[in-house]
C-alpha positions in Angstrom: 0.0 0.0 0.0 2.8 2.4 0.9 4.4 1.8 -2.5 1.2 2.6 -4.4 0.8 5.8 -2.3 4.4 7.0 -2.8 4.8 6.2 -6.5 1.1 6.9 -7.3 1.3 10.5 -5.9 4.3 11.2 -8.1 2.5 9.8 -11.2 -0.6 11.9 -10.4 1.6 15.1 -10.3 3.1 14.2 -13.6 -0.3 13.7 -15.1 -1.4 17.1 -13.7 1.7 18.7 -15.2 1.0 17.2 -18.6 -2.7 18.4 -18.4 -1.5 21.9 -17.9 0.9 21.7 -20.9 4.1 21.9 -18.9 5.5 19.2 -21.2 4.4 17.4 -24.3 4.8 13.9 -25.9 7.9 15.3 -27.7 9.9 15.7 -24.5 8.2 13.0 -22.5 11.3 10.9 -22.8 13.3 13.5 -20.9 10.7 13.7 -18.2 10.8 9.9 -17.7 14.6 9.9 -17.8 14.6 12.6 -15.1 12.2 10.6 -13.0 14.5 7.5 -13.3 17.6 9.7 -12.6 15.9 11.0 -9.4 15.2 7.4 -8.3 18.9 6.5 -8.9 19.8 9.5 -6.8 17.7 8.2 -3.9 19.4 4.8 -4.2 22.8 6.4 -4.0 21.7 8.5 -1.0 20.3 5.5 0.8 23.6 3.6 0.2 25.7 6.5 1.6 23.4 6.7 4.6 24.0 3.0 5.4 27.7 3.5 5.0 27.5 6.5 7.4 25.7 4.4 10.0 28.4 1.7 9.7 31.1 4.3 10.2 29.3 5.7 13.2 28.9 9.1 11.6 26.3 11.6 12.9 23.1 10.4 11.2 21.3 13.7 11.8 24.0 15.6 9.9 23.8 13.1 7.0 20.0 13.3 6.8 19.7 17.1 7.3 22.7 18.4 5.4 24.8 15.9 3.4 22.1 14.0 1.6 20.3 17.2 0.3 23.6 18.5 -1.1 24.2 15.2 -2.9 20.7 15.0 -4.2 20.7 18.6 -5.6 24.1 18.1 -7.2 22.8 14.9 -9.0 19.7 16.8 -10.1 21.9 19.6 -11.5 24.1 17.1 -13.4 21.0 15.4 -14.9 19.4 18.6 -16.1 22.7 19.8 -17.5 23.1 16.6 -19.5 19.6 17.1 -21.0 20.2 20.7 -21.8 23.5 19.9 -23.4 21.9 17.1 -25.5 18.7 18.9 -26.5 20.1 22.5 -26.7 16.8 24.0 -25.4 16.7 27.4 -23.7 13.4 27.3 -21.8 13.0 28.0 -18.1 9.7 26.0 -18.0 11.4 22.9 -19.5 14.3 23.2 -17.1 12.0 23.4 -14.1 9.9 20.4 -15.4 13.0 18.2 -15.7 14.2 19.2 -12.3 10.8 18.7 -10.8 10.6 15.2 -12.3 14.0 14.3 -10.8 12.7 15.5 -7.5 9.6 13.4 -7.9 11.7 10.3 -8.7 13.7 10.9 -5.5 10.6 11.7 -3.4 8.7 8.6 -4.6 11.1 6.3 -2.9 11.7 8.7 0.0 8.0 8.7 0.6 7.9 5.0 0.5 10.4 5.0 3.4 8.0 7.2 5.3 5.1 4.8 4.5 6.9 2.0 6.3 6.8 3.8 9.6 4.2 1.7 11.3 4.3 3.8 14.5 2.6 6.7 12.7 -1.1 6.8 12.0 -2.3 7.0 8.4 -3.0 10.7 8.5 0.5 11.6 9.8 2.1 9.4 7.2 0.0 10.9 4.5 1.1 14.4 5.5 4.7 13.4 5.6 4.5 11.8 2.1 2.7 14.9 0.7 5.0 17.4 2.2 8.2 15.5 1.3 7.1 15.1 -2.3 6.3 18.8 -2.6 9.5 20.0 -1.0 11.9 17.7 -2.9 10.2 18.3 -6.2 10.2 22.1 -5.6 13.9 22.2 -4.6 14.8 20.2 -7.7 12.7 22.4 -9.8 14.7 25.4 -8.7 17.9 23.6 -9.7 16.4 22.8 -13.1 15.7 26.5 -13.7 19.1 27.8 -12.7 20.9 25.1 -14.6 19.0 26.2 -17.8 20.1 29.7 -17.1 23.7 28.7 -16.4 24.3 26.6 -19.5 23.5 29.3 -22.1 26.3 31.9 -22.1 24.1 34.7 -23.2 22.5 34.8 -19.8 23.7 37.6 -17.6 25.4 36.7 -14.2 25.0 33.0 -14.9 27.5 31.8 -12.3 25.9 33.9 -9.6 22.5 32.6 -10.6 23.8 29.0 -10.4 25.3 29.3 -7.0 22.4 31.2 -5.5 19.9 28.7 -7.0 21.8 25.7 -5.6 22.1 27.4 -2.3 18.4 28.2 -2.2 17.3 24.6 -3.1 19.7 23.0 -0.6 18.8 25.4 2.1 15.1 24.9 1.5 15.6 21.1 1.8 17.8 21.4 4.9 15.2 23.5 6.7 12.4 21.0 5.8 14.5 18.0 7.0 15.1 19.9 10.2 11.4 20.5 10.7 10.6 16.8 10.1 13.4 15.3 12.2 12.7 17.7 15.1 9.0 17.1 14.7 8.2 20.8 14.6 4.6 21.6 13.7 3.3 18.0 13.9 3.3 17.5 10.1 1.2 20.6 9.3 4.1 23.0 9.3 6.2 20.9 6.9 3.2 20.6 4.6 2.7 24.3 4.6 6.4 24.7 4.0 6.2 22.5 0.9 3.1 24.3 -0.4 4.8 27.7 0.2 7.9 26.5 -1.7 6.1 25.3 -4.8 4.1 28.6 -4.8 7.3 30.6 -4.7 8.9 28.7 -7.6 5.7 29.2 -9.5 5.9 32.9 -8.9 9.6 33.0 -9.8 9.0 31.2 -13.1 6.1 33.5 -13.8 8.3 36.5 -13.2 11.0 35.2 -15.4 8.5 34.5 -18.2 7.2 38.0 -17.8 10.7 39.4 -18.2 11.1 37.2 -21.3 7.9 38.6 -22.8 9.0 42.1 -22.0 12.3 41.5 -23.7 10.5 40.0 -26.7 8.4 43.0 -26.9 11.4 45.3 -26.8 13.2 43.3 -29.4 10.2 43.3 -31.7 9.9 47.1 -31.3 13.6 47.4 -32.1 13.3 45.1 -35.1 10.3 47.1 -36.4 12.3 50.4 -35.8 15.3 48.9 -37.6 13.1 47.9 -40.5 11.7 51.4 -40.7 15.3 52.7 -40.9 16.7 50.0 -43.2 14.2 50.4 -46.0 14.4 54.2 -46.4 18.2 54.4 -45.8 18.7 51.4 -48.1 17.0 53.3 -50.9 18.7 56.5 -50.0 22.2 55.0 -49.9 21.5 53.3 -53.3 21.0 56.6 -55.0 23.5 58.7 -52.9 26.2 60.1 -55.2 28.3 61.9 -52.7 30.6 59.9 -50.4 30.5 62.4 -47.6 26.7 62.5 -47.6 26.6 58.7 -47.6 29.0 58.4 -44.6 27.1 61.0 -42.6 23.8 59.3 -43.2 25.2 56.0 -42.0 26.6 57.5 -38.8 23.5 59.6 -38.0 21.0 56.8 -38.5 23.1 54.4 -36.3 23.5 57.0 -33.6 19.8 57.8 -33.6 18.8 54.1 -33.5 21.1 53.4 -30.5 20.3 56.6 -28.7 24.1 57.3 -28.7 25.4 60.7 -27.7 28.2 60.6 -30.2 29.8 58.6 -32.9 32.7 58.5 -35.4 33.0 56.8 -38.8 36.5 55.8 -40.0 37.7 54.8 -43.4 40.6 52.5 -43.9 43.3 53.6 -46.3 46.3 51.3 -46.6 47.7 51.1 -43.1 45.7 53.9 -41.6 42.3 54.7 -40.3 41.2 58.1 -41.3 38.4 60.1 -39.5 35.6 60.6 -42.1 32.6 61.9 -40.0 32.3 62.8 -36.3 29.3 63.9 -34.3 28.6 64.5 -30.6 25.3 66.0 -29.4 26.3 67.0 -25.9 29.4 68.9 -27.1 27.7 70.2 -30.2 30.5 68.8 -32.4 30.0 68.1 -36.1 33.0 67.4 -38.3 33.3 66.0 -41.7 30.4 65.0 -43.8 28.2 67.9 -44.9 29.2 70.1 -42.0 32.1 71.6 -43.9 34.3 71.5 -40.8 37.6 69.8 -41.3 38.5 67.0 -38.9 41.7 68.0 -37.1 42.5 64.7 -35.5 45.3 62.8 -37.2 44.6 59.4 -38.7 45.1 56.2 -36.6 47.9 53.9 -37.4 47.0 50.3 -37.7 50.6 49.2 -37.0 53.2 50.4 -34.5 56.7 51.5 -35.3 57.9 47.9 -35.2 55.3 46.9 -37.8 53.2 44.9 -35.3 49.3 45.2 -35.2 48.1 48.1 -33.1 45.7 46.1 -30.9 45.9 48.6 -28.1 43.7 51.1 -29.9 40.1 50.1 -30.0 39.2 51.2 -33.5 42.4 49.8 -34.9 41.8 46.5 -33.2 38.3 46.3 -34.8 39.7 47.2 -38.2 42.5 44.6 -38.0 40.4 41.7 -36.5 37.0 42.4 -38.0 35.4 41.8 -34.6 32.7 43.9 -32.9 33.7 45.2 -29.5 31.2 46.3 -26.9 32.7 48.1 -23.8 30.4 49.0 -20.9 32.9 51.3 -19.1 36.1 52.4 -20.7 37.4 53.7 -17.4 37.5 50.2 -16.1 38.7 48.6 -19.3 42.4 47.5 -19.3 42.5 45.8 -22.7 42.7 49.0 -24.8 44.6 52.3 -24.5 42.2 55.1 -23.9 44.8 57.8 -23.2 43.7 59.9 -26.3 40.1 59.6 -25.2 41.0 60.7 -21.7 42.8 63.8 -23.2 39.7 64.5 -25.2 37.5 64.2 -22.1 39.7 66.4 -20.0 39.8 69.1 -22.7 36.0 69.2 -23.3 34.9 68.3 -19.7 33.3 65.1 -21.0 33.2 61.4 -20.0 33.5 58.8 -22.7 32.1 55.7 -21.0 30.4 53.1 -23.2 31.6 52.2 -26.7 30.1 50.0 -29.5 32.7 49.6 -32.3 31.6 47.7 -35.4 33.7 46.9 -38.5 32.3 47.7 -42.0 33.2 44.7 -44.2 32.8 44.4 -47.9 31.4 41.3 -49.7 34.8 39.5 -49.4 35.1 40.1 -45.7 37.7 42.9 -45.9 37.2 45.8 -43.5 36.6 49.1 -45.3 35.9 51.2 -42.3 34.9 51.3 -38.7 31.6 52.6 -37.1 32.1 53.6 -33.5 29.2 54.8 -31.3 29.8 56.5 -27.9 27.8 56.8 -24.7 24.4 55.0 -25.1 21.5 56.8 -23.4 18.2 55.4 -22.1 15.0 55.9 -23.9 14.6 59.3 -22.3 18.1 60.2 -23.2 18.9 61.3 -19.6 21.0 58.5 -18.2 24.1 56.7 -19.5 23.6 53.0 -20.1 25.5 50.2 -21.9 25.0 49.1 -25.5 23.1 45.8 -24.8 24.1 42.6 -26.7 20.7 42.3 -28.6 21.1 45.9 -29.9 24.7 45.0 -30.9 23.4 42.2 -33.2 20.9 44.6 -34.8 23.6 47.1 -35.4 25.9 44.5 -37.0 23.1 43.8 -39.5 22.8 47.6 -40.1 26.6 47.8 -40.6 26.4 45.2 -43.3 23.9 47.4 -45.2 26.1 50.4 -44.7 29.2 48.5 -45.8 27.4 47.2 -48.9 26.3 50.8 -49.8 29.9 52.0 -49.3 31.3 49.1 -51.4 28.8 49.9 -54.1 29.7 53.5 -54.1 33.5 52.8 -54.3 32.9 50.3 -57.1 30.9 52.9 -59.0 33.6 55.5 -58.5 36.3 53.1 -59.7 34.1 52.2 -62.7 33.7 55.9 -63.4 37.4 56.4 -63.2 38.1 53.4 -65.5 35.5 54.7 -68.0 37.1 58.2 -67.9 40.5 56.7 -68.5 39.1 54.5 -71.3 37.6 57.6 -72.9 41.0 59.4 -72.8 42.6 56.4 -74.5 39.8 56.2 -77.0 40.2 59.9 -77.8 44.0 59.5 -78.3 43.5 56.5 -80.6 40.8 58.4 -82.5 43.0 61.5 -82.9 45.9 59.3 -84.1 43.6 57.6 -86.6 42.3 61.0 -87.9 45.9 62.3 -88.3 46.8 59.1 -90.1 43.9 59.4 -92.5 44.8 63.0 -93.3 48.5 62.3 -93.9 47.8 59.4 -96.1 45.7 61.4 -98.7 47.3 62.2 -102.1 46.7 65.9 -101.6 48.7 65.9 -98.3 51.5 63.8 -99.9 51.8 66.4 -102.8 52.0 69.2 -100.2 54.6 67.3 -98.3 56.7 66.7 -101.5 56.4 70.4 -102.5 57.5 71.5 -99.0 60.5 69.1 -99.2 61.4 70.5 -102.6 61.3 74.1 -101.3 63.5 73.1 -98.4 66.0 71.4 -100.7 66.1 74.4 -103.0 66.6 76.8 -100.1 69.5 74.7 -98.9 71.1 74.9 -102.4 70.8 78.7 -102.7 72.6 79.4 -99.4 76.2 78.6 -100.5 75.9 80.8 -103.7 74.7 83.8 -101.7 77.6 83.3 -99.3 80.1 83.2 -102.2 78.9 86.6 -103.7 79.2 88.3 -100.3 82.8 87.1 -100.0 83.9 88.5 -103.4 82.5 91.8 -102.7 84.6 92.1 -99.6 
């Protein structure tokens, strides 16, 4: 009877979870595998407990502290293996697999409670129910944090993992303490279990709400980018002046990212030349259509020894073709910001966040660098970082800008080639016309008469010289 109660309750919970759509037939195999893995975890814990008794170790410490740590570590390894295999990134799935592992462990743990003949049926029922809820909830917490930890794009993943493991282990330890010390006569542990499962439900709901908010933000950004891409794509296609094209690229990128400033560089041989520069706070506008000449000298891509200049941020991006996102330049040690510090000191400014993107042509060669400075919040009042999702959108935008720049340069090269070809054609044409004129019979007769006149003139010169000498 105890076996039916302990295992049957876990099966009922799995059926309820399926009814609420927490998992489907597609991932049922992972749920069952997690259930079996939890049962294996209980077997290992039971074996270790027997060894501890044989070694005369403190049984209370084993039950209250050591076994919960082992159980949650096993749950985390099981969920991590599933996440690695299936490559899913879903908090609900992670919590379900962790929850199922906890149910597998709790089913056999509850069976142990059911064998306590000194308890009445009501007390045993409360113990089984509370144990199942607590162990499943604690394992569900581990499933959530392992999902967040595995995927590197999650922020603060290590802190999330450690805090989640600590919370699940602490939750189980407190429950075991209540049971062993018989605090609350079964009612308090049950309430503790119900409260725990309520908290994890609220946590997952909050996380899903954050996900939905981020999805809405990304959709809004994508729509905004689309509204920018189509008009600027058409504009860049027909733009005939390079300075206008470069300024359009910088201003559109700066506006989309709510950046306070930005610079666009063009690569020429081993140098990066300033093409356009704008800063709203400082009211600076150089290059482009402003007519103001940029006074900053170009950046050298290589040092005096001929080695790549990886200490300069823009030069590094031009040389490697990698996008670099810096949250706080004042804390960054990878790059040399001494020139930026001099600029800040001169203008009483603070250059904090940087998003630097390479402009690559169709063959992957870097033609220029787009650098945005000091991202602002939506109200443009507070300095923030350039977030990673926005970075991906701007990399797509930079591809459009680079394609427009490449098209412009190709058109200019073609125009130059056509101009050179026209010069060569004109020269050939003139040579042909001269040749046609000189080969006519009339021109040959003129040339012969001219030659005869020159010959006659040369013959008359000695006779005239002789007459003058006799006279003398």
